[in-house]
C-alpha positions as CSV (number, residue, x, y, z in Angstrom):
1,M,-123.8,-14.3,-92.4
2,N,-121.8,-11.8,-90.3
3,L,-120.7,-8.2,-91.1
4,T,-117.3,-9.3,-92.5
5,Q,-118.9,-11.8,-94.9
6,I,-121.5,-9.2,-96.0
7,N,-118.8,-6.6,-96.7
8,L,-116.9,-9.2,-98.8
9,L,-120.0,-9.6,-100.9
10,W,-120.4,-5.8,-101.1
11,E,-116.8,-5.5,-102.3
12,E,-117.5,-8.1,-105.0
13,Y,-120.6,-6.1,-106.0
14,K,-118.6,-2.9,-106.2
15,S,-116.0,-4.5,-108.3
16,K,-118.5,-6.2,-110.7
17,Y,-120.4,-3.0,-111.3
18,D,-117.4,-0.5,-111.2
19,I,-118.5,1.4,-108.1
20,D,-115.7,3.9,-107.4
21,S,-116.4,4.3,-103.7
22,D,-114.7,3.3,-100.5
23,A,-118.0,3.0,-98.7
24,K,-118.2,0.2,-96.2
25,I,-121.3,-1.3,-94.7
26,T,-120.9,-0.1,-91.1
27,A,-123.6,-2.2,-89.4
28,V,-126.4,-4.7,-89.9
29,K,-129.6,-4.2,-87.9
30,Y,-132.3,-6.9,-87.8
31,D,-135.2,-4.6,-87.3
32,T,-137.5,-4.5,-90.4
33,D,-141.2,-5.1,-90.3
34,K,-142.6,-8.6,-90.6
35,Y,-143.1,-8.6,-94.3
36,V,-140.1,-6.5,-95.2
37,E,-136.9,-8.5,-96.0
38,G,-134.6,-5.5,-96.2
39,C,-134.6,-1.8,-96.4
40,F,-132.4,1.3,-96.4
41,N,-132.7,4.5,-94.4
42,L,-132.0,7.5,-96.7
43,L,-131.1,9.8,-93.8
44,E,-128.4,7.4,-92.7
45,L,-127.0,7.2,-96.2
46,M,-126.9,11.0,-96.4
47,D,-124.9,10.9,-93.2
48,G,-122.4,8.5,-94.7
49,E,-123.7,5.5,-92.8
50,Y,-124.2,2.4,-95.0
51,I,-126.4,0.4,-92.6
52,L,-128.2,-2.7,-93.7
53,H,-131.7,-3.2,-92.2
54,L,-132.7,-6.8,-92.5
55,N,-135.6,-9.0,-91.4
56,P,-135.0,-10.6,-87.9
57,N,-135.7,-14.0,-89.5
58,V,-133.0,-13.7,-92.2
59,H,-130.8,-16.2,-90.3
60,L,-133.4,-18.9,-91.1
61,Y,-133.4,-18.2,-94.8
62,S,-131.6,-20.1,-97.5
63,E,-128.2,-18.8,-98.5
64,N,-129.3,-18.0,-102.0
65,Y,-132.3,-16.0,-100.8
66,V,-130.1,-14.0,-98.4
67,K,-127.9,-13.2,-101.4
68,F,-131.0,-12.2,-103.3
69,I,-131.9,-9.8,-100.6
70,L,-128.4,-8.4,-100.3
71,F,-128.1,-7.9,-104.0
72,H,-131.3,-5.8,-103.9
73,E,-130.0,-3.7,-101.0
74,F,-126.6,-3.3,-102.6
75,T,-128.3,-1.9,-105.6
76,H,-129.9,0.8,-103.4
77,F,-126.5,1.7,-102.2
78,Y,-125.3,1.8,-105.9
79,D,-128.2,4.1,-106.8
80,F,-127.5,6.4,-103.9
81,I,-123.8,6.7,-104.9
82,H,-124.9,7.5,-108.5
83,C,-127.9,9.6,-107.6
84,P,-128.2,12.5,-110.2
85,Y,-129.8,14.8,-107.6
86,E,-128.2,16.6,-104.7
87,E,-131.3,18.4,-103.2
88,K,-133.0,16.3,-100.5
89,L,-136.6,16.2,-101.9
90,P,-135.7,15.1,-105.5
91,M,-133.3,12.6,-104.0
92,I,-136.0,11.1,-101.8
93,M,-138.4,10.8,-104.8
94,W,-135.7,9.3,-107.0
95,M,-134.7,6.7,-104.4
96,N,-138.4,5.9,-103.6
97,A,-139.3,5.4,-107.2
98,Y,-136.4,4.7,-109.5
99,S,-134.2,2.9,-107.0
100,E,-137.0,0.5,-105.9
101,Y,-137.8,-0.2,-109.6
102,H,-134.1,-0.6,-110.5
103,A,-133.3,-2.9,-107.6
104,C,-136.1,-5.3,-108.3
105,R,-135.4,-5.3,-112.1
106,V,-131.7,-6.0,-111.8
107,T,-132.0,-8.4,-108.9
108,L,-134.5,-10.6,-110.8
109,A,-132.5,-10.3,-114.0
110,R,-129.3,-11.3,-112.2
111,F,-130.8,-14.4,-110.8
112,I,-132.5,-15.4,-114.1
113,E,-129.1,-15.1,-115.8
114,S,-127.6,-17.4,-113.2
115,L,-130.0,-20.2,-114.0
116,T,-128.4,-23.0,-116.0
117,L,-131.5,-23.5,-118.2
118,T,-132.1,-23.0,-121.9
119,S,-135.3,-21.0,-121.1
120,V,-137.0,-19.5,-118.1
121,H,-140.3,-21.0,-117.1
122,M,-143.0,-18.9,-115.4
123,D,-144.2,-21.8,-113.3
124,K,-141.0,-23.6,-112.6
125,A,-139.7,-23.3,-109.1
126,Q,-136.3,-21.8,-109.8
127,L,-135.9,-18.5,-107.9
128,P,-134.6,-18.4,-104.4
129,G,-137.3,-18.0,-101.7
130,P,-137.0,-17.8,-97.9
131,Y,-137.2,-21.6,-97.3
132,R,-137.7,-23.1,-100.8
133,E,-137.4,-22.1,-104.4
134,I,-140.3,-20.3,-106.0
135,S,-141.6,-19.6,-109.5
136,I,-141.6,-16.3,-111.3
137,R,-145.4,-16.4,-111.4
138,H,-145.4,-16.9,-107.6
139,L,-143.2,-13.9,-107.2
140,L,-145.5,-11.7,-109.4
141,I,-148.7,-12.9,-107.7
142,E,-147.4,-12.3,-104.3
143,S,-146.2,-8.8,-105.3
144,V,-149.6,-8.0,-106.8
145,Y,-151.3,-9.3,-103.6
146,R,-149.2,-7.1,-101.3
147,T,-149.6,-4.0,-103.5
148,K,-153.4,-4.5,-103.6
149,I,-153.6,-4.8,-99.8
150,Y,-152.0,-1.4,-99.4
151,F,-154.0,0.4,-102.1
152,D,-157.3,-1.2,-100.9
153,A,-156.5,0.0,-97.4
154,F,-155.7,3.5,-98.6
155,F,-159.0,3.9,-100.5
156,K,-160.9,2.5,-97.4
157,E,-159.2,4.4,-94.5
158,Y,-157.2,7.1,-96.3
159,H,-154.0,6.6,-94.4
160,L,-151.2,8.0,-96.6
161,S,-148.8,5.5,-95.1
162,D,-150.8,2.8,-96.9
163,F,-150.5,4.7,-100.2
164,A,-146.7,4.9,-99.6
165,G,-146.6,1.2,-99.1
166,G,-148.7,0.6,-102.2
167,F,-146.5,2.9,-104.3
168,R,-143.3,1.2,-103.1
169,N,-144.6,-2.3,-103.9
170,L,-145.8,-1.1,-107.3
171,M,-142.3,0.0,-108.0
172,Y,-141.2,-3.5,-107.2
173,L,-143.8,-4.9,-109.6
174,F,-142.8,-2.4,-112.3
175,G,-139.2,-3.6,-112.0
176,Y,-140.2,-7.2,-112.4
177,L,-142.6,-6.6,-115.3
178,S,-140.1,-4.5,-117.2
179,L,-138.2,-7.7,-118.0
180,F,-141.0,-9.2,-120.0
181,Q,-141.5,-8.6,-123.8
182,N,-145.3,-7.9,-123.3
183,D,-144.6,-5.7,-120.3
184,D,-146.9,-2.8,-121.4
185,K,-149.9,-5.2,-121.5
186,M,-148.9,-6.8,-118.2
187,V,-148.6,-3.3,-116.6
188,D,-152.0,-2.3,-117.9
189,E,-153.6,-5.5,-116.6
190,T,-151.9,-5.1,-113.2
191,L,-153.0,-1.4,-112.8
192,T,-156.6,-2.5,-113.7
193,A,-156.5,-5.3,-111.1
194,L,-155.3,-2.8,-108.5
195,H,-158.0,-0.3,-109.4
196,I,-155.4,2.4,-110.1
197,N,-155.3,2.4,-113.9
198,D,-154.3,6.0,-114.2
199,E,-152.3,7.7,-117.0
200,L,-149.9,9.0,-114.3
201,F,-148.8,5.5,-113.5
202,H,-148.4,4.5,-117.1
203,T,-146.3,7.6,-117.7
204,I,-144.0,7.0,-114.7
205,Y,-143.5,3.4,-115.8
206,Q,-142.4,4.6,-119.2
207,A,-140.1,7.2,-117.6
208,L,-138.6,4.5,-115.4
209,K,-137.8,2.3,-118.4
210,D,-136.4,5.3,-120.4
211,M,-134.4,6.4,-117.3
212,D,-135.9,9.8,-117.8
213,F,-135.3,10.9,-114.3
214,D,-136.7,14.3,-114.4
215,K,-140.0,12.8,-115.7
216,V,-139.9,10.2,-112.9
217,I,-139.7,13.1,-110.4
218,E,-142.4,15.0,-112.2
219,M,-144.8,12.0,-112.1
220,Y,-143.9,11.1,-108.6
221,Q,-144.9,14.6,-107.5
222,A,-148.1,14.4,-109.5
223,I,-149.0,11.0,-108.1
224,T,-148.3,12.0,-104.5
225,D,-150.1,15.3,-105.0
226,K,-153.2,13.4,-106.2
227,A,-153.0,11.0,-103.3
228,T,-152.6,13.9,-100.8
229,L,-155.7,15.6,-102.3
230,T,-157.7,12.4,-102.1
231,Y,-156.7,12.1,-98.4
232,L,-157.5,15.8,-97.7
233,K,-161.0,15.5,-99.3
234,A,-161.7,12.4,-97.2
235,M,-160.6,14.2,-94.1
236,F,-162.8,17.2,-94.9
237,R,-165.8,14.9,-95.4
238,R,-165.0,13.1,-92.2
239,Y,-164.8,16.3,-90.2
240,Y,-167.4,18.6,-91.7
241,P,-171.0,17.4,-91.8
242,P,-173.0,17.6,-95.1
243,Q,-174.9,20.7,-94.0
244,I,-171.6,22.5,-93.7
245,L,-169.8,21.0,-96.7
246,S,-171.7,19.7,-99.8
247,D,-170.3,17.1,-102.2
248,D,-170.1,19.9,-104.8
249,D,-168.0,22.0,-102.5
250,I,-165.6,19.1,-101.9
251,E,-164.8,18.9,-105.6
252,G,-163.5,22.5,-105.4
253,I,-160.9,21.7,-102.8
254,T,-157.3,21.9,-104.0
255,L,-153.8,21.7,-102.4
256,D,-153.6,25.5,-102.9
257,N,-157.0,26.4,-101.3
258,Y,-157.7,23.8,-98.7
259,R,-156.6,26.1,-95.8
260,D,-159.0,28.8,-97.0
261,Y,-161.8,26.2,-97.2
262,A,-161.1,25.1,-93.7
263,E,-161.2,28.7,-92.3
264,R,-164.5,29.4,-94.1
265,L,-166.1,26.1,-93.0
266,D,-164.9,26.5,-89.4
267,Q,-166.5,30.0,-89.4
268,K,-169.7,28.5,-90.7
269,M,-169.7,25.8,-88.0
270,R,-169.3,28.4,-85.3
271,E,-172.2,30.4,-86.7
272,L,-174.4,27.4,-86.8
273,N,-173.1,26.1,-83.5
274,T,-172.1,22.8,-85.1
275,F,-169.1,20.8,-83.8
276,S,-167.3,17.6,-84.8
277,S,-165.5,15.3,-82.5
278,R,-162.0,16.1,-81.3
279,E,-160.8,12.8,-82.8
280,A,-162.0,13.8,-86.3
281,R,-160.3,17.2,-86.0
282,A,-157.1,15.5,-84.8
283,D,-157.1,13.4,-88.0
284,M,-156.9,16.5,-90.2
285,L,-153.2,16.7,-90.9
286,S,-151.9,19.5,-93.0
287,A,-150.8,18.6,-96.5
288,E,-147.2,19.1,-95.5
289,A,-147.4,16.7,-92.5
290,A,-149.3,14.2,-94.7
291,L,-146.5,14.2,-97.3
292,V,-144.0,13.1,-94.7
293,Q,-146.0,9.9,-94.5
294,L,-145.5,9.4,-98.3
295,Y,-141.8,10.2,-98.4
296,F,-140.4,8.4,-95.3
């Protein structure tokens, strides 16, 4: 599918969903990671560049699956055009949370509606996949599996990029699950399986469903703050030996006082002539630098 054909589909999408914009897709780049079918670059969008980033293998996929991917990415463009925020940080949060949820919800709903069946079966292969049709259950299980890989990696190695990947995939899941009548039960079971059954995630899910965007932003901030603090505490433990930093002291670290903690502990290490490896020290990013890994 070439750029002209993609733009024709984009024009159909704009017409169907009343998008009052003359935005054109200016380029298609086949440069996503192995397990990412498509993505957007918010900085490009903010510069007025509507560039599709697709998987290099997309040419091998079935036509229906390519349309599934494009519908998802078009929804991100739709959300950007209708974003209620003008400031950069809230816009980033809104696109990373609501738009991912929204794109998965409406894409799955759109393809369910297109099925010529009297009912939708969880285990019947009826949704487009890369090379063959898949079931809704397959889609959900695969989504849970990918989300779990990211969160498990974060709680093992504490790389915030893993948390960002887990959060993004969780928004996909939330979008899918929101279509079910027993969605609250399914969300609770999913969060339990992922070992992140936290009230913050339940609250952001409800805010997503209610389209309470300010609450979505508030919860996104709270969730990323908590992840950043988890990361910082892990880095403090990795860098400072137990005789310098006790477990009780770690619990007192916050995003507001971690710099003061570091100065005091560094002074204590100098007094005791205790040093950690350069590698450990290099791993201690500031909270601000760490947040970049979450937002981009």
